[in-house]
N, C-alpha and C positions, 0 to 999 in steps of 0.2 A: 559273480558275486565279488564284491570288493568291500573294503572297510576303511574307516577313518578312526581316529581316537574316540569318536562320539557315536558312531552308528555303523551298522552293517547294511549294505544295499544289495538287493538281489533283483536283477532284471529278468523278466519273462518275455520271450519274444516268439514271433511267428516267422519261420524261415521262408524265403522266397526261392524261386527256381535258381539254380546255379548259373552264374554268368562268367564270361571270360573277361579279364581286365586287359588294359592296353599292353601289358607285358606278356600276355599269353597265359597268365596264371588263372586259376579258378577261384571265384569268390562266391560265397553264399550270403546274399544280403539277408539281414534280419531286421524286422521292425519290432521295436519294443512295444509290447501291449500292456504291460503292467510293471510297476516298480514298487518293491516292498522295502521300506526302511525301518530297521529295528535298532533300539539301543542295545549295546552289548549285554546288558543284564537280561534282556528278553530272548536272546538267541538260544541260550541253553534250554529255556522252557519250550521253545519251538522245536528244537531237535528232540527233546524228550517226548513231546506230544506226537511228533511224526513217528518216532520209533515205537511208541506204545500202540498207535493206530495201525501201523504196518504189521505189527505182531498180531493184533486182533484180526486184521484182514486176512493174513496168511492162515490163521487158525480156521477161519470160516471158508475161504476160497482156495487154499493151497498156496504153495510157495510161488512167489513172484519170480518169473524168469525174464532175463533181458533178451531182446531180439538176438537171434543167432546162437543162443545157448542150446545145447542138446536137451531133448526131453529126458525126463527121468527114466533110467533104464536103457537109454539110447547109447550110441557109440561115443 
């Protein structure tokens, strides 16, 4: 995500297998599959809509866990 005075831009991408560059470092190539550009006035509405829908989702299906988080009641 980045922004200018006139818009916020969010790139969505598909990651490719990790590769080694010429310096021996690891690189994860990503191909941009979609780009969303919004005026600053619409960003708040998007964040609010995402929050409201995530709340409804969690009420119906349970709390969303990130990968690697312990299960409820776990260590």
